[in-house]
C-alpha positions in Angstrom: 8.7 17.2 -11.0 5.7 18.4 -13.0 3.5 21.1 -11.5 0.0 20.0 -10.5 -2.3 23.0 -11.1 -5.9 23.6 -10.5 -8.0 25.4 -13.2 -7.4 28.7 -11.4 -3.7 28.3 -11.9 -2.7 27.6 -8.3 -0.2 24.8 -7.7 -0.6 21.8 -5.4 2.1 22.8 -2.7 2.0 19.3 -1.1 3.3 17.7 -4.2 6.4 19.9 -4.0 9.6 18.9 -2.2 11.1 21.0 0.6 13.7 22.3 -1.9 11.0 23.3 -4.4 9.1 25.1 -1.7 12.3 26.9 -0.7 12.8 28.0 -4.4 9.3 29.2 -4.7 9.5 31.3 -1.5 12.8 32.8 -2.4 11.3 33.7 -5.8 8.6 35.5 -3.9 11.3 37.5 -2.0 10.9 35.6 1.2 13.6 34.2 3.5 14.7 30.6 2.8 14.1 29.5 6.3 10.3 30.1 5.8 10.2 27.0 3.6 10.9 24.7 6.5 8.2 26.4 8.6 5.7 25.9 5.8 6.7 22.3 5.2 6.3 21.5 8.9 2.9 23.1 9.0 1.8 21.0 6.0 3.1 17.6 7.1 3.5 17.7 10.9 0.5 19.8 11.8 -1.6 19.0 8.8 -3.1 22.5 8.3 -5.7 23.1 5.6 -5.3 26.9 5.2 -2.2 29.1 4.9 -3.6 31.4 7.5 -3.2 28.7 10.1 0.6 29.0 9.8 0.9 31.4 12.6 4.7 31.8 12.7 4.8 32.7 9.0 4.6 36.4 8.2 1.1 37.5 7.1 2.3 38.8 3.8 4.1 35.5 3.0 0.9 33.6 3.8 -1.1 35.9 1.4 1.5 35.3 -1.4 1.3 31.6 -0.8 -2.5 31.5 -1.0 -2.4 33.4 -4.3 -0.1 30.9 -5.9 -0.7 27.6 -4.1 -3.4 25.5 -2.6 -3.3 22.8 0.2 -5.0 19.6 -1.1 -6.7 17.0 1.0 -8.6 13.8 0.1 -12.3 13.8 1.0 -13.5 11.0 3.3 -16.4 9.1 1.7 -16.6 6.2 4.1 -14.7 4.5 6.9 -15.6 0.8 7.5 -14.5 -1.3 10.4 -14.0 -5.0 10.2 -14.9 -7.5 12.9 -11.1 -8.0 13.3 -10.4 -4.3 13.9 -9.2 -3.5 10.4 -10.3 -0.1 9.1 -10.9 0.6 5.4 -10.9 4.3 4.2 -12.7 5.2 1.0 -11.4 8.5 -0.3 -12.5 10.8 -3.1 -9.9 12.8 -5.0 -10.4 16.3 -6.2 -11.5 15.1 -9.7 -14.1 12.6 -8.2 -12.1 9.4 -8.4 -12.2 6.9 -5.5 -9.3 5.2 -3.8 -8.9 3.1 -0.7 -6.4 2.7 2.2 -6.5 -0.1 4.8 -5.3 0.2 8.4 -4.4 -3.3 9.8 -3.9 -3.6 13.6 -1.7 -6.5 14.8 -0.7 -6.6 18.5 1.6 -3.5 18.9 1.9 -2.8 15.2 -0.5 -0.8 13.0 0.2 -1.2 9.3 -1.4 1.2 6.7 -1.8 -0.2 3.2 -1.6 2.8 0.8 -2.8 3.2 -2.8 -0.6 4.6 -5.6 -3.0 4.8 -8.5 -6.7 5.0 -9.3 -7.2 1.5 -10.6 -4.3 -0.6 -12.1 -3.0 -1.4 -15.5 -1.4 -4.8 -14.5 -4.5 -6.9 -14.9 -3.4 -9.8 -12.6 -6.1 -12.4 -12.9 -6.6 -12.8 -9.1 -6.9 -9.1 -8.3 -10.1 -7.2 -8.5 -8.4 -3.8 -8.7 -7.1 -4.7 -12.1 -10.7 -5.0 -13.4 -10.9 -1.2 -13.2 -8.0 -0.6 -15.5 -5.8 2.4 -14.9 -7.8 5.6 -14.5 -4.8 7.8 -13.5 -1.7 8.0 -11.4 -2.0 9.5 -7.9 -0.1 12.7 -7.3 2.6 12.8 -4.6 0.3 14.7 -2.3 -2.5 12.1 -2.7 -0.1 9.3 -1.8 1.4 11.2 1.2 -2.0 12.5 2.4 -3.3 8.9 3.1 -1.2 8.3 6.2 -1.5 12.0 7.3 -5.3 11.9 7.1 -5.5 8.4 8.7 -3.5 9.8 11.6 -5.9 12.7 11.9 -9.0 10.4 11.7 -7.9 7.8 14.3 -6.9 8.4 17.8 -3.3 8.1 19.2 -3.8 4.4 20.2 -4.0 3.7 16.4 -0.7 5.3 15.6 0.7 4.1 12.2 3.9 2.1 12.7 4.3 0.6 9.2 3.5 1.7 5.6 3.0 -0.8 2.8 2.6 0.4 -0.7 0.2 -2.5 -1.5 -3.1 -0.8 -2.1 -4.7 0.1 -5.4 -2.3 0.3 -8.3 1.3 -0.7 -9.2 3.6 1.6 -7.2 6.5 1.4 -9.6 4.3 2.2 -12.6 3.9 5.6 -10.9 7.6 6.0 -9.8 7.9 9.7 -10.6 5.2 10.5 -8.1 6.0 7.7 -5.7 9.6 8.8 -5.0 8.7 12.4 -3.7 5.9 10.9 -1.6 8.3 8.4 -0.1 10.7 11.2 0.7 7.9 12.9 2.6 7.3 9.7 4.5 11.0 9.4 5.4 11.7 13.1 6.2 12.0 13.7 9.9 10.6 17.2 9.2 7.5 15.7 7.6 5.9 12.3 8.4 9.1 10.8 9.9 8.8 7.1 9.2 11.8 4.9 9.4 13.0 3.2 6.1 12.7 -0.1 8.0 9.0 0.5 8.3 8.2 1.2 4.7 7.7 -1.5 2.1 7.0 -1.0 -1.6 5.4 -3.8 -3.5 5.7 -4.5 -7.3 4.6 -7.0 -9.8 8.1 -6.8 -11.3 8.8 -3.7 -13.4 12.5 -4.5 -13.7 13.9 -1.1 -14.7 11.9 0.8 -12.1 12.9 -1.8 -9.4 16.5 -0.9 -10.0 15.7 2.9 -9.8 13.8 2.6 -6.6 16.6 0.5 -4.9 19.2 3.0 -5.9 17.1 6.0 -4.9 15.8 5.1 -1.4 16.5 2.5 1.2 13.0 1.2 1.6 11.9 -2.5 1.8 11.0 -4.2 -1.4 8.2 -6.8 -1.9 7.9 -8.6 -5.3 4.6 -10.2 -6.2 5.8 -13.6 -7.6 2.8 -15.9 -7.4 4.2 -18.7 -9.7 7.2 -21.0 -10.0 7.3 -21.3 -13.9 7.3 -18.8 -16.7 4.1 -20.3 -18.2 2.3 -20.3 -14.8 3.3 -16.7 -14.2 2.2 -15.5 -17.7 -1.2 -17.0 -17.0 -1.8 -15.1 -13.7 0.4 -12.0 -14.3 0.4 -10.5 -17.8 3.4 -8.3 -17.0 5.5 -11.5 -17.4 5.2 -11.2 -21.2 7.2 -8.0 -21.0 9.5 -8.8 -18.0 10.1 -12.5 -17.7 10.3 -14.2 -14.4 13.9 -15.1 -15.2 14.8 -11.5 -15.8 12.9 -10.4 -12.7 14.8 -12.8 -10.5 18.1 -12.0 -12.1 17.4 -8.3 -11.3 16.5 -9.2 -7.7 19.9 -11.0 -7.3 21.7 -7.9 -8.6 19.9 -5.3 -6.5 22.1 -3.2 -4.3 20.2 -4.0 -1.1 21.2 -1.7 1.8 21.1 -2.0 5.6 21.0 -5.9 5.5 17.6 -5.9 3.9 15.9 -8.9 2.3 13.4 -8.9 -0.6 10.0 -10.2 0.4 8.5 -12.4 -2.3 4.7 -12.4 -2.1 3.1 -15.6 -3.2 -0.7 -15.7 -3.6 -1.6 -19.4 -3.2 -4.5 -20.5 -5.5 -5.8 -24.1 -5.3 -4.8 -26.2 -8.2 -2.8 -23.4 -9.8 0.4 -22.9 -7.8 0.1 -24.8 -4.5 1.4 -28.2 -5.4 4.4 -29.9 -3.7 6.3 -29.5 -7.1 5.7 -25.7 -6.8 7.2 -25.7 -3.3 10.3 -27.5 -4.6 10.7 -25.1 -7.5 10.2 -22.1 -5.3 13.1 -23.2 -3.1 15.3 -23.4 -6.2 14.1 -19.9 -7.4 15.2 -18.3 -4.2 18.8 -19.5 -4.4 21.2 -16.6 -4.5 18.7 -14.0 -3.4 18.5 -12.4 0.0 14.9 -13.2 0.4 11.9 -14.2 2.5 8.6 -15.6 1.3 5.1 -14.4 2.4 2.5 -17.0 1.5 -1.0 -15.4 1.0 -3.9 -17.9 0.8 -6.2 -16.5 -1.9 -9.2 -14.5 -0.7 -12.2 -15.9 -2.5 -14.8 -13.6 -3.9 -17.8 -13.8 -6.2 -16.0 -12.0 -9.1 -13.5 -14.9 -9.4 -15.6 -18.0 -8.9 -13.1 -20.3 -10.5 -10.2 -19.3 -8.3 -10.3 -21.1 -4.9 -8.4 -20.8 -1.6 -6.2 -23.8 -0.8 -7.0 -25.9 2.3 -5.1 -24.8 5.4 -3.3 -28.2 5.5 -1.9 -27.5 2.0 -0.7 -24.0 3.0 1.0 -25.4 6.1 2.6 -28.2 4.1 3.9 -25.7 1.5 5.3 -23.5 4.3 6.9 -26.5 6.0 8.8 -27.4 2.8 10.1 -23.9 2.4 11.2 -23.6 6.0 12.9 -27.0 6.2 14.9 -26.1 3.1 16.3 -22.9 4.5 13.7 -20.4 3.3 12.3 -17.9 5.7 8.5 -18.2 5.1 5.4 -16.8 6.8 1.7 -17.1 6.1 -0.3 -13.9 5.9 -3.4 -13.9 8.1 -6.4 -12.7 6.1 -7.7 -9.4 7.6 -10.7 -7.2 6.7 -12.3 -9.7 4.4 -15.8 -8.8 5.7 -15.4 -5.3 4.4 -13.6 -6.2 1.1 -10.3 -4.9 2.5 -8.2 -8.1 2.1 -5.4 -8.6 -0.4 -6.7 -8.3 -4.0 -10.1 -6.9 -3.1 -9.6 -3.1 -3.1 -11.5 -0.8 -5.4 -14.5 -2.8 -6.3 -16.8 -2.9 -3.3 -19.8 -0.6 -2.8 -19.3 0.9 0.7 -23.0 0.4 1.6 -23.4 -3.1 0.2 -20.1 -4.2 1.8 -21.3 -3.6 5.3 -22.1 -6.6 7.4 -25.1 -6.5 9.9 -23.5 -5.2 13.1 -26.1 -6.9 15.3 -25.2 -10.3 13.8 -21.5 -9.7 14.2 -22.0 -8.7 17.9 -24.2 -11.8 18.5 -21.5 -14.1 17.0 -18.8 -12.3 19.0 -20.6 -12.8 22.3 -21.3 -16.4 21.5 -17.8 -17.2 20.4 -16.2 -15.4 23.4 -18.5 -17.5 25.6 -17.0 -20.6 24.0 -13.5 -19.5 24.6 -12.7 -18.3 21.1 -10.5 -15.3 20.3 -12.8 -12.8 18.6 -10.0 -11.1 16.8 -9.4 -14.3 14.8 -12.9 -14.9 13.5 -13.1 -16.0 9.9 -15.5 -14.3 7.6 -17.1 -17.7 6.9 -18.4 -17.6 10.5 -20.8 -14.7 9.8 -22.1 -15.2 6.2 
């Protein structure tokens, strides 16, 4: 792993693995067991200064402070949607902005985490791609997102699931993603179950194989088409890794622990939502341990020509998949009023994105009086 250094020469200690911290401490003449103490302070206690590590010898703390620093993201803004979704806007040390989204759903709280500043994939339906790729996030920046959300929200909002579906293409940043995932999974660090972590990709075939071999996390492939021509139009990566090659790789993946690959399918009216598409999608899933997550497109002013399909079209599409043996769900749009929904991250101004709280409250009271479930309000009800 490369060393991430500040201008003063100090190394980002939270981008190091436990073994690397151990090697660093033994190099300083300290006992090996001190590494685990430091590691727990970093990831279980979330300390910001080495002097807070009270069970570590004072001399060791001083040596650590000379050679390392403890990085954190700066909180720029936290927005709360009418449906309870929280969006966190973070600033990195070099002034870039990234976003994370906390999505509550009954007893589950899912955190959508970013892996890059911007994205190089340029999928036509995704606003994040408009930014281009500014840079990869470091392991510490990827792992700090759930740590700092935990610190920011109360215990009732405990994170139960992690999805690498925020800004960026996670597998394009695989070298930094893998150590961050190890921190997520390590019971001495963030201690998430592999069953609760999902990594999404547009289909970088070689990296997909490497991830599957390295860690037993869940995989989600952004498919969004049922023909090669269709997919090339909406996902430029298809010119490098064809849909045929991608699906062949998915069939050959060494899936562990009875896992299935989730195929994400953003439904766009008149593009990929026809009955013929549903028929083709069933055929594409043959021979793959899979499930399909249908995502009705989240309309926005930056993409005026792309429209969301009618609910009846989405339901009919899902019905065809299910009746032909495909496990298929429809993703409920969350956080749309704060530009936190799928494909919207990275572009919104945190001040302009705010919706008038008095109007929201008035609508909530009116709807509850009419017997509506306020948690299911559509954004169309308030704009």
